[in-house]
C-alpha positions in Angstrom: 109.8 94.3 140.0 113.3 95.4 139.2 114.3 97.1 136.0 117.8 97.6 134.6 119.0 101.1 133.7 116.1 102.9 135.4 117.9 106.2 135.0 117.9 105.7 131.2 114.2 105.2 130.8 112.4 107.7 128.6 109.6 109.5 130.5 106.4 107.9 129.4 104.8 111.3 129.1 107.1 112.2 126.2 107.9 110.3 123.1 111.6 110.4 122.4 112.9 111.4 119.0 115.7 110.2 116.7 117.8 111.9 114.2 118.0 110.9 110.6 119.5 113.0 107.8 119.5 116.1 110.1 115.8 115.7 110.8 114.4 114.9 114.2 111.3 112.6 114.2 109.2 111.1 116.9 108.4 107.4 116.9 105.2 106.7 118.7 106.2 103.0 119.1 108.9 103.9 121.6 106.4 104.2 124.4 105.0 100.8 123.7 108.5 99.2 123.6 109.3 100.8 126.9 106.2 99.2 128.5 107.3 95.8 127.2 110.8 96.3 128.6 109.2 97.0 132.0 107.5 93.6 131.9 110.0 91.3 130.1 113.7 90.5 130.5 114.2 90.7 126.7 112.4 92.5 123.9 113.0 91.8 120.2 112.1 94.5 117.7 111.4 93.0 114.3 111.1 94.9 111.0 112.3 95.4 107.5 115.6 97.0 106.8 115.8 100.8 106.9 112.7 101.3 109.1 114.6 102.9 112.0 115.3 99.9 114.4 118.9 101.0 115.2 117.8 104.5 115.9 115.2 103.3 118.4 117.9 101.3 120.2 119.9 104.5 120.7 116.9 106.4 121.9 115.7 103.9 124.5 119.1 103.3 126.0 121.2 106.3 124.8 124.2 105.5 127.0 124.4 101.8 126.2 126.7 100.4 123.5 125.0 98.8 120.5 126.6 95.6 119.2 125.9 95.5 115.5 126.2 91.9 114.2 126.8 93.1 110.6 130.1 94.5 112.0 132.7 91.8 111.8 134.3 92.8 115.2 131.0 92.8 117.0 129.9 89.6 115.4 133.0 87.7 116.3 132.8 89.0 119.9 129.2 87.8 120.3 129.5 84.6 118.2 132.8 83.1 119.4 131.5 82.7 123.0 128.0 84.1 123.5 128.0 82.9 127.1 131.2 84.9 127.9 129.9 87.9 126.0 126.6 88.0 128.0 128.4 87.4 131.4 131.1 90.1 130.8 129.0 92.9 129.1 127.2 95.4 131.3 123.5 95.4 131.0 121.3 96.5 129.3 122.7 94.7 126.3 121.6 96.0 122.9 122.2 93.8 119.8 121.3 94.8 116.3 120.5 92.3 113.6 120.4 89.4 116.1 119.3 86.9 113.5 122.9 86.7 112.2 124.0 84.9 115.4 121.9 81.8 116.2 124.5 80.8 118.9 123.3 83.7 120.9 119.8 82.5 121.8 120.6 79.5 124.0 123.1 81.5 125.9 120.6 84.3 126.3 118.1 81.9 127.8 120.6 80.7 130.4 121.6 84.3 131.3 117.9 85.4 131.6 117.1 82.5 133.9 119.9 83.3 136.3 117.9 86.5 137.2 114.5 85.8 135.8 112.7 88.6 137.7 115.0 91.3 136.4 113.3 93.2 133.5 114.6 95.3 130.6 118.0 93.6 130.3 118.2 92.8 126.6 116.9 94.7 123.6 117.5 93.0 120.2 116.5 93.8 116.7 116.1 91.6 113.6 115.4 92.2 110.0 114.5 88.7 108.9 111.9 86.9 110.9 111.9 83.3 109.8 115.2 82.3 111.4 114.9 84.7 114.3 111.4 83.6 115.2 112.6 80.0 115.1 115.4 80.8 117.6 113.0 82.7 119.8 110.4 80.0 119.9 113.0 77.3 120.7 115.0 79.2 123.3 113.2 82.2 124.7 109.5 81.3 124.9 108.0 83.1 127.9 111.0 85.2 128.4 110.7 87.7 125.5 108.2 90.1 124.0 108.2 90.8 120.3 107.4 94.2 118.8 107.0 94.7 115.0 108.3 98.0 113.9 107.1 99.3 110.5 107.8 102.3 108.4 106.4 105.6 109.4 102.8 105.9 110.3 101.1 109.1 109.1 101.3 110.5 112.6 105.0 110.0 112.8 105.7 111.3 109.3 103.8 114.5 109.9 105.1 114.9 113.5 101.7 115.2 115.1 100.3 113.5 118.1 99.2 109.9 117.8 95.8 109.3 116.4 93.0 108.6 118.9 91.2 106.6 116.2 92.9 103.3 117.2 92.0 103.6 120.9 88.5 104.7 120.3 87.3 102.7 117.3 84.6 101.0 119.3 83.2 104.4 120.6 81.0 105.9 118.0 80.4 109.1 120.1 84.2 109.7 120.2 84.7 109.0 116.5 82.0 111.7 115.7 84.2 114.3 117.5 87.4 113.6 115.5 89.1 116.7 114.1 91.1 117.2 110.9 94.8 116.2 111.4 96.3 116.4 107.9 96.0 118.2 104.6 95.2 116.3 101.5 98.6 117.3 100.1 100.4 115.8 103.2 98.6 112.5 102.7 99.3 112.3 98.9 103.0 113.1 99.5 103.2 110.3 102.1 101.4 108.0 99.8 103.6 108.7 96.8 107.1 108.9 98.4 106.4 106.0 100.8 107.0 105.7 104.5 110.6 104.4 104.7 112.3 107.2 106.7 115.1 108.0 104.4 113.3 108.5 101.1 110.4 110.4 102.8 112.8 112.8 104.5 114.8 113.3 101.3 111.8 113.6 99.0 112.8 117.1 97.9 116.1 115.9 96.4 115.8 115.3 92.7 115.8 111.6 91.7 116.7 110.5 95.2 113.6 108.4 95.9 113.8 106.5 92.7 117.5 105.7 93.2 116.9 104.7 96.8 114.0 102.3 95.9 116.1 100.7 93.1 119.0 100.1 95.5 116.7 98.9 98.3 115.2 96.2 96.1 118.7 95.2 94.9 120.0 94.9 98.5 116.8 93.1 99.6 117.1 90.5 96.9 120.9 90.1 96.4 121.9 90.4 100.1 119.1 89.5 102.5 117.3 86.9 100.4 120.5 85.4 99.1 121.8 85.0 102.7 118.5 83.6 104.1 117.6 81.3 101.2 120.9 80.5 99.3 119.1 77.9 97.0 116.4 80.4 95.8 116.4 81.4 92.2 117.0 85.2 92.8 116.1 86.3 89.3 112.7 84.5 89.5 112.1 85.8 93.0 112.8 89.4 91.9 110.2 89.0 89.1 107.8 87.6 91.7 108.3 90.7 93.9 107.5 92.9 90.9 104.3 90.9 90.2 103.3 91.2 93.9 103.7 95.0 93.7 101.3 95.1 90.7 98.9 92.8 92.5 98.8 94.8 95.8 95.2 95.0 97.0 94.1 92.0 95.1 93.8 88.3 95.7 97.0 86.6 94.5 96.1 84.0 91.9 98.6 81.3 92.6 98.0 79.6 89.2 98.5 82.8 87.2 101.7 83.6 89.1 103.0 80.0 88.7 102.4 80.1 84.9 104.0 83.5 84.5 107.1 82.5 86.4 107.2 78.9 85.1 107.2 77.5 88.6 104.9 75.4 90.7 102.1 76.7 92.9 103.8 75.4 96.1 106.8 77.5 95.0 104.6 80.6 94.8 103.2 79.9 98.3 106.7 79.6 99.5 107.6 82.9 97.9 104.7 84.7 99.5 105.8 83.3 102.9 109.3 84.7 102.3 108.0 88.1 101.3 105.7 88.2 104.3 108.4 86.9 106.7 110.8 89.5 105.6 108.2 92.3 106.2 107.9 93.5 102.6 104.4 92.0 102.1 101.3 91.9 104.3 98.7 89.2 104.0 95.1 90.1 104.7 93.0 87.0 105.5 89.5 86.3 104.2 86.6 86.8 106.6 84.6 83.6 107.2 81.4 84.8 108.9 78.7 82.3 109.6 75.8 84.6 108.8 76.7 85.6 105.3 74.6 84.0 102.6 76.6 85.0 99.6 79.5 82.8 98.4 82.6 84.1 99.9 86.1 84.0 98.4 88.4 82.2 100.9 91.8 83.1 99.5 93.7 85.9 101.2 94.7 89.1 99.6 97.6 91.4 100.4 99.9 94.2 99.5 103.4 95.5 99.6 103.6 97.4 102.9 105.2 100.5 101.4 103.2 102.5 98.9 106.4 104.2 97.7 107.7 100.8 96.6 104.4 100.0 94.8 104.6 103.4 92.9 108.2 102.5 92.0 107.2 99.2 90.4 104.3 100.9 88.7 106.8 103.5 87.3 104.7 106.4 88.5 107.0 109.5 88.5 105.1 112.1 90.5 102.0 112.7 92.6 99.9 113.9 89.6 100.7 110.8 87.7 99.8 108.7 90.7 96.4 110.4 91.0 95.6 110.0 87.4 96.6 106.4 87.3 93.9 103.8 86.7 95.4 102.1 89.8 94.8 105.1 92.1 91.7 103.7 93.8 93.5 100.5 94.7 96.6 102.3 95.7 94.6 104.6 98.1 92.9 101.5 99.6 96.2 99.8 100.3 97.7 103.0 101.7 94.8 103.5 104.1 94.7 99.9 105.3 98.4 99.8 106.0 98.3 103.1 107.9 95.4 101.9 110.1 97.2 98.7 110.9 100.3 100.7 111.9 98.3 102.9 114.2 96.9 99.9 116.1 100.3 98.2 116.2 102.1 101.3 117.6 99.4 101.6 120.3 100.0 97.9 121.1 96.4 97.0 120.3 96.0 93.5 119.0 93.4 92.9 116.2 92.8 90.5 113.4 92.7 92.3 110.0 90.5 90.7 107.3 88.5 91.5 104.2 85.4 90.0 102.7 84.7 89.5 99.0 81.8 87.6 97.4 81.9 85.7 94.1 80.0 88.6 92.6 82.9 90.9 93.6 81.1 92.8 96.3 83.6 93.6 99.0 84.4 95.0 102.4 87.9 96.4 102.2 88.9 95.9 105.8 87.4 94.1 108.7 88.9 94.8 112.1 88.1 92.1 114.6 89.2 92.6 118.2 88.1 91.9 121.8 85.2 94.4 121.5 83.7 93.2 118.3 83.8 93.6 114.6 84.1 96.9 112.7 83.8 96.7 108.9 85.5 99.5 106.9 84.9 100.6 103.3 87.6 102.7 101.7 86.9 105.1 98.7 89.2 107.6 97.0 86.4 110.1 96.1 85.1 113.0 98.1 81.5 111.7 98.0 80.2 108.1 97.9 77.2 106.8 96.1 75.0 105.1 98.7 74.5 102.2 96.3 78.1 101.4 96.8 77.5 100.8 100.5 74.9 98.1 100.1 77.5 95.4 100.9 78.6 97.3 104.0 75.0 97.7 105.2 74.3 94.0 104.6 77.4 93.0 106.4 76.6 95.2 109.5 73.2 93.7 109.8 74.1 90.0 109.2 77.2 90.0 111.4 75.6 92.2 114.1 78.3 94.9 114.0 77.7 98.0 116.2 78.4 100.1 113.1 80.6 100.5 110.0 83.0 103.1 108.8 83.4 104.7 105.4 86.8 106.3 104.8 87.1 108.7 101.9 88.4 112.1 100.8 85.4 114.0 102.1 85.5 117.2 104.2 83.7 116.3 107.4 82.7 113.5 109.8 79.0 112.6 109.8 76.6 109.7 109.9 75.7 108.7 106.4 73.3 106.0 107.6 72.0 104.9 111.0 75.0 102.6 111.4 77.6 104.0 109.0 79.9 106.9 109.8 81.9 108.8 107.2 85.4 109.6 108.4 87.6 111.4 105.8 91.2 110.2 105.7 92.5 113.6 106.8 90.7 113.1 110.1 92.3 109.8 111.0 
C-alpha cells in the first residue's frame, strides 16, 4: 500500500500539537485521522466552526498548502476548474471548508479513481454537514473516510494522556484500577467556560468568553444558517436555538416548541435536523429494549454540545452561579455525556448512545451499546448517591442482561457499590 507524503506523517507514538493564542495543545484525534489517511485516498474532517479543523490540517501535513475556500482567490482557483486544480496541484491536497464548492466532488472522484490504491492524497474539512454529506454520498462513496471533530475533550483541555476508560469500558477489572486524572476545579472550569478552544484558552480575560459566545451565535445564525438555508426565518431559528439550550438534557416537546414559536411541528423537526447537522446539537435516541416491562418514552432527547454555550443562554456568570443553579444537575449530566462520547470518538470506537426513561420518569442517563454489549450509566452530581436512586439501574442491568452498570458522580474513589454497579467519580474518567 502506497501513501502520499510519507515523510510528513506524524509518528504514531506521539500526538502532534497545534498552536492557538500562544498556547500549544495536543489533539488526541490526530492519531485516528492519520490511521484513516493510511487506509483511504481521501479523509473528510467534519465539525462545527472554531473547533480546530484548520489547525489539524497544518499539523498532519505541515509542509502542504491549505486551500481555504472562504478565501476568494482559493475558491476561484478550485471552483473555476476543479479538474485542472486537482491535476496541477501537488499532493497531498488540503482543502478547508470544502462544502462551499460542490463542483469539487465529482472531479475528486475521477482523480481518486485514476490511482485508486494510493492513500492519504486528499484531506478536506467541512463545517456544515448536510450539503457536504450529500456530495460525499453521491460522488465519493467507498473512497472516503469521515471523521467528526468536536470541541476539546477533557483530556485535551487539561493536556493529559488520553483516558483508558473508552478502550476498557467492557473490562470491569481494568475500570477498578482507574486513577484520578483531574481536580474538581479543572472539571468545573471546563464545564463553565466550555470546550471551544478559543474561549477556554482565554478564560482568564475579563468578559472575553461572554463576548465570544455572543458573536459565535451571531455568526452561526447570520452567516452559516443564512448561507445554507436562505429561506429560513432567522429570527425564529435564533429563538429556537435559545429554547434548545434551555431544554438540553430533556426530551424536546415538539408541540410546546411549535406553540411557543408559532410554527408547525414539522418545522420544529426540520430545525432540530439543522441544529444537529451543523454540529451544535446532539440527539440521544431512546432505548427500545425488549425485556423492559415499564412503558418507555420513545422520543429522543438531546443537548447543545458545548456546556459553555448552554451556560451563556442560561445567563450564568461564573462557576459559583453555575453550581448553585437549579439546573446544575442537568448541566452536569449533559457535560459528562458529551465528554464520554468525545473520548470514544477520538479513539475511533463506534457505539450507539441512547437513554431510557419510563412514563413514571425513572431514567438511565446514558446507555452505551457497542460490539461487546450494553453498558448503562447513571450520572449524579453529588459526592454520594442514595442506593434508592439506583433501583432503575439495577432493574435495567438484570432485565437487559448487562455485564454491569456504572455510576458516575463527584465521589472520591472507585469502588463497587453493588455486585454489578461500579462507582467511578468523574475526576477518574
